[in-house]
Each structure stands twice: as structure tokens, then as C-alpha cells.
N, C-alpha and C positions, 0 to 999 in steps of 0.2 A: 646601525653598525652591527656586524656579526662576527662572532669568534670563529677560528678555524677548528676549534675543538667541539665535537658534538657526538651525540649517540642516539640512535633510534632502533627500535625492534617492532616487528610485527609478525603475527602467526595466524594461520587460518586452517581450519579443517573442512574438507569437502568430501563428497562421495568419492572423488578421484584421488585425492591426496591430502596429506597434512604438510603444509609448506611453512617455512619461516624465513624471514629476512632480517639480517643484523647489519647495521651500518655505523661504522665508527670513523672519526677523522682526527688528525693531529696537525701540528704546524708543519708547513712545508713552503718553500719559496714558490713553487709552482704547483699545478694540479697533477697529482700522481694518484691514479686509480689502481687498486689492487683487488682482484676478484678471486673468490674461493667458491667454486661451482661444482656440484655433482656431475659425473660423467654425462648423465641423461640430459643435463641442463646446459652443458658447455656450448651447444650450437647457438644458444641465445646470448653469448658473451658480447657480441657487438651491440646488441640492443641495450644490455645493462650499461655498457660503457657510455653509449650515446645518451641514455637517460640521465645518467649522473653528470655528464660533462655539460649538459644544457642547464643544469640547476646549481652546480657548485663551481665556483671560479678558481679557488685556490686551496691547497692543503693535500696532506696525505690521506686518501679515502680508502678504507677497507670495507668491502661488501662480502658478507658470508651468506650463501643461499643453502638452505638444507631442504631435502625432500625426505621427510620421515617415512611416509608411505606414498607409494605411487602405483596405480594400476596401469600397466603397459599392455598394449596389444602385442601379441606374439604371432609371428608367421613362421612357419617351418618349411624350409626348402629341402627337398630330397635330392641328394647327389646321386643320380641314377647310374652314372658311370662307376662310382665307387661301389654301389650295391652290386652291380653285375661282376665287378672284379672279385668281390668277396664271395659271391655265389660260386663262381668258377673255381676259386681257390678251395672252397669247401668240397665241391664235387671231385676235384683232383685229389684232395685228401682222402675222400672215401674210396676212390679207385685204388690209390696207393696202399691204403689199409686193407683192401679186399672186402670192403663193407658194401653190400648192395642196398643202399638206402638213399633217397632223394633228399635234397635240401629243402627245409620247411622254414616258415617264418619264425617259428620258436627258436630255431637255430641261430637266426640273425639277431633276435632279441637278446639271446644270452651273451652276445659279443658287445654289449653296450659300452663297456669301458674302452675297448679297443676301437670301436667305431667313433666314439666321442673324440678321442685324441686324433684320429685320422680325419675327422670331419665328414663322416658319411652323411650325418644329419646336421645341417647347418641351421642354427636358431638365430634369427634376426629379430631384434626388439625394435618395433616401430614407435617412436616418440612423436606425438602431435605437438609440434612446436607452438602452434597458435594456441592450442589448449593450454600448454604450459605458460605461455606468456599471459594469457587470460587469468591464470591462477596467481602469477606473481606480480603483475602490474598493480592491482589494488593494494597488495601488501607493501610494494615499494612506495606507493603514495602515503600509506599510513606511517611506515618507518620514516619517510622523509619529513613528514609533518612533525613527528616527535624529535627527529634529528635537527630540524630548523628551529624548533622551539628551544631546545637545549643550547643551540648556538646563539640565539638572540638573548637568552637569559645571561649567559656569560658575556656576551658582547655588550650588554647594557652596563654590567659591572666595569668592563674595560673602558667603555665610553665615559662613564663617570670619573674614572681615574685619570683618564686623558684630559678631560675638561678641567679637572682640579690642577693638573700640572700646566695646562694652557693658561689658566688664570694666574699662576705664578709667573709665567713668562710675560704676560701682558702687564702685570704690575711692575715687574722688573724693567720692561721696556719704557713704561711710563715714567719710572724713576730716572732712567737714562736720558729721556727726552727732556725732563725737567732740568737736567744739568748741562744740556747742550749749549745754552747761552753762556753759562758760567765757563764752560770749556773754552769757548771762543774768547771771552774776556781774559782768561789766564794766558791764552796763546799771545794776545795782543800785548798784555802787560810784560810777559817775559821777553818778547821781541823788543819792546821799547827799552826795557831794563838793559838788554844785551847791547843795544846801539849806544846807550848812554855810557856803559862801561868801556866800550871800545873807542867812542869818538867824543865823549863828553857831551856838551850841550850844543856842539856845532854840527850835529848831523842833519842831513837833508830830510825834511819832513815828508816830501814827496816820495823819496826812496824808501822811507819807513813804511809808508802806506802801501807801496807796491810789494815790498817784502812781506808785509802782514797779509796782504791779499793771497799771495802765492802759498804762504804757509797755512792759511785758513783753508784753502782748497784741498790741501794735502792732509790736514789734521782735523777738520771739523767732522761731526758725526751726524749731521742733519740728514744727509741722503741715506745713510745706513738705517737710521730711525724710521724714516719714511718707508723704506722697502720692508723692514721688519713689520711695521704696522699693516701694510698691504698683505704680506704673507699670512700674518695672524688672522686677518679678516677672511681670507680664503680658506685657511685651515678650519676656522670655526664653522663657516658655511658648509664645507664639505662633510664635517662630522655628522651632520643631519641627514646625509644622503643614504639611501638603501643600496647603492651600487658598491662594488668591490673597490674600496678607496684606499687600502693600506699603502700601496705603492706610491700613490699620488701624495698622501700625507707624509710619507717617509721622505719623498723628494723635498717637500716644503720644509721638513726638519733640517735637511741638509742645507738648504738655502739659508735658513735662519741662523744655522751654525756658522756659516761663512760670514754672515753680516755681524754677528756678535763677536767673532774673532777679530774682525777689523776694528770694531769699537774698542775691544780690549787693548789692541795694539796702539791705539791713538790716545787712550785716556790716561790722565795723570790725576784724576780725582778718585779718592778712596771709595766714595759712595757708588760711583759708576763701576769701578772694578768689582765691588761686592755684588752689584746687580748683574754684571757680566757672568760671575760665577754661578749665580742663582739661575740665570737663563740656560747655561750649559747643563747644570744638573737637571733642570726640568726637561729639557730636550732629550737628554739621555733616558730619562724615565719614560717619556712618551714613546721613543723609538723602541724601547724594550716592550712596551705594551703593544705596539703595532705589529710586532713579530707574531702576535696571535690573533690578528684581525685579517679577515678575508679581503 
């Protein structure tokens, strides 16, 4: 059993870059992945999402990637059309001013600020995505190992709490089961007493048995107890699974809740009613814990 709350961090320094990966997760009904990536790393976003989606089933997951230092290849593309336009403008300026002087490279270099804004020199930074992923993937693995370890530690605590409440439910259901026969006897006795009050000793025994059978079908709790025992057996078996089981366990809690409500509506025995309250309280505690389970 794994908690939805976890944390993992990994950092690595190489000749090319110093990179770090931070992974956090919180409770959420579905898988919700949020990424914070530097601009140079943003083309890798689909890989990061796919990587996490294959390993995490549920929760609000936040991944923060940092590139503290990175050595990028730089390619400079010369905008020849813009250069020619600037040269022609400088020559026209010289003619207008009556200056007999040609345009030299030095003149263009002094226009750095103007040329930068107009884009005469286009600087394109080439990022090697495969190199980047090769840097980040091992750190993702390390961060995820720490992340999974944290989720399992908290998951073990949650598991223990759930099993403790499950034991309370099982004990209470055992108590209810022990009174099931007594409840039938009470139903029979009450019906016989009612017949005697209305008809005296002249009532038809066959009719009494028929009415008793109908009332027992409506009022006995044997079937509810049997279904609860089956649900509890399935619940305990699934808690030992490594799969994402929270939704399945929550469904079983709902089914147990329906059965125990039916038992409560039928029971006239104080001990059974107390056991019903115990089951309801334990189920509520279990469902609260399951909100933090993957």
C-alpha cells in the first residue's frame, strides 16, 4: 500500500550541466501532473509526463526541473538583407552629409544596439534534447526511488491504521452474527405474542408459521452478515496488494456501509445496535485514511 504523499530529490553535476529534479505529490482523486521546466528543457515535457504517468497512478504530482548551469551550442545566422540595407543607409547618410568616406566594418559594429533590436544578427541556441534527457533520466530515477520510499513509509503507517479499524469492524460483525439467532427468536416470540393478544388461544398455528416465515425473510440479518463477511475477506486480501487499490477498497467500504445500515434498521437488540455504531465509526475512519492511498 502506497500513500499519495511523497517527496524525492536528486541533483547531478557533469561537465555539461548541473541539473536537479524535485518531485512532490499530494492527495488528489485522479492523476494530475504539474511540470515546472526551464525554457531550454520545455521540449522534453511530453517525455517527463509519460515517464511519471507510467509510474504513478493517482495524486497531484509536481515536478520541478532546474538547470543551474548548461553549456549550449550557439549558431549565429547573419541576416544579409538587413546588412545590405544598413550599409546603403550609411552610404546615403555620408552623401547627404557631404562626407567622402566609405562604410567599414567598424561602423557596423558600433551599431550593435540598433542591430540587435532589428535582428540583423540572429542568435539561435541549439539544445541537444537527447543529451538533455540523458542528463535528466538518471536523476529522475534517483528522485523517484526516494519518492517511492517516502510513499511506502507513509503507506505502511496508513496500512496499519486501516487494519486496526478493519479488526474493529470484524469484531463488531462477529458480535452481530452471534445475535442473529436471538433476533430470529425475538421475532418469533413477538409475533406469537401478537397473535395471542388479538385472537387468544384460538389462532391457526399454520397461519402463525406462515406469517413468521414472511417476517423472518424481511427481518433476519443472516444474509447481510454473510455479505459483510465476504466483503471483509476481500478487503483484507486486497490490502496486501502492491496495485493502486484505494478506489476498490472505498467501494467495499460503501458496500459494507449499505449492509450495516440494513442491519441497524432491522435490529431491536441493544448489543447489535452498539455493534452497528462501531462498524459505522470504523468504516468512516478507514475511508478517511483511503483518501491518502494511491
